[in-house]
C-alpha positions as CSV (number, residue, x, y, z in Angstrom):
1,R,4.6,2.0,3.6
2,Q,3.4,1.9,7.3
3,G,5.7,4.5,7.5
4,L,4.6,7.2,5.0
5,L,1.1,6.3,5.7
6,G,2.1,7.0,9.1
7,A,3.4,10.1,8.5
8,G,0.8,11.5,6.7
9,F,1.4,10.3,3.0
10,E,-1.8,8.5,1.2
11,L,-0.5,5.7,-1.0
12,P,-1.8,3.8,-3.9
13,G,-1.9,0.2,-3.5
14,S,1.1,-1.0,-4.2
15,D,3.3,-4.6,-3.1
16,S,6.5,-3.9,-5.8
17,A,9.1,-2.1,-4.7
18,I,8.1,0.9,-6.9
19,Q,6.0,3.0,-4.5
20,S,3.9,5.7,-6.3
21,I,3.4,9.3,-3.7
22,P,1.2,11.3,-5.5
23,C,1.7,15.0,-5.2
24,G,-1.2,16.4,-7.9
25,S,0.6,19.2,-9.3
26,D,4.1,19.3,-11.2
27,E,5.4,22.0,-9.3
28,I,5.1,20.4,-5.9
29,A,6.4,17.3,-7.7
30,M,9.7,18.8,-8.8
31,A,9.7,21.2,-5.6
32,M,9.7,17.8,-3.4
33,S,12.5,15.8,-5.9
34,A,14.8,19.0,-5.7
35,A,14.2,19.0,-1.7
36,L,15.2,15.7,-1.5
37,E,17.9,15.5,-4.2
38,A,19.4,18.3,-1.6
39,Q,19.3,16.0,1.1
40,G,21.3,13.9,-1.2
41,I,18.2,11.2,-1.7
42,W,17.5,11.0,-5.7
43,V,13.5,10.1,-6.2
44,S,12.6,11.2,-9.5
45,A,9.5,13.0,-10.1
46,I,7.2,11.7,-12.7
47,R,4.4,14.3,-14.3
48,P,2.4,14.5,-17.6
49,P,2.4,13.0,-20.4
50,T,3.7,9.9,-18.7
51,V,0.9,10.3,-16.2
52,P,-2.5,12.3,-16.6
53,E,-2.9,15.7,-15.7
54,N,-2.6,17.1,-11.8
55,S,-1.6,13.4,-11.1
56,A,2.4,14.1,-10.8
57,R,4.2,11.9,-8.2
58,L,7.3,11.0,-6.8
59,R,8.7,7.4,-7.7
60,V,9.9,5.4,-4.8
61,T,12.2,2.5,-5.8
62,L,13.6,0.6,-2.9
63,S,16.0,-2.8,-3.6
64,A,17.2,-5.5,-0.9
65,L,20.6,-2.9,-0.4
66,H,18.3,-0.3,1.2
67,S,18.3,-1.0,5.1
68,D,15.9,0.0,7.6
69,A,18.0,2.8,8.4
70,D,18.0,4.0,4.3
71,I,14.5,3.5,4.7
72,D,13.6,5.4,7.9
73,S,16.3,8.5,6.2
74,L,14.0,8.0,3.5
75,I,10.6,8.8,5.4
76,A,12.0,11.3,7.5
77,A,13.9,13.2,4.5
78,L,10.2,13.1,2.5
79,R,8.3,14.8,5.6
80,W,10.8,17.4,5.4
81,S,10.4,18.0,1.8
82,R,7.1,17.9,2.0
83,D,7.0,20.4,4.5
84,A,9.4,22.8,2.7
85,V,7.2,22.6,-0.7
86,G,4.6,24.3,1.8
87,T,0.6,23.4,2.2
88,G,0.6,22.8,-1.7
89,Y,0.9,19.0,-0.6
90,R,-2.0,17.2,-1.4
91,A,-1.9,13.5,-1.5
92,E,-4.7,12.1,-4.2
């Protein structure tokens, strides 16, 4: 959470292993998910009807098997994906 907040992501409160990254539109969430997959990282895009319209998000699930290096790689990949998608990214 600290790494993502420091990278400019806004996150809803959550102390669980599941973290949501708000993206707004379905298109941005899908594009970021695809950009992450191209880097070998699977993060699912959650879209309506699972969530309300215009509140699509990425769902990151962490486990005890993820190392600090894995998490650092994820943060770097999320930043790259956000930048690759362009200025359409908006946190809510």
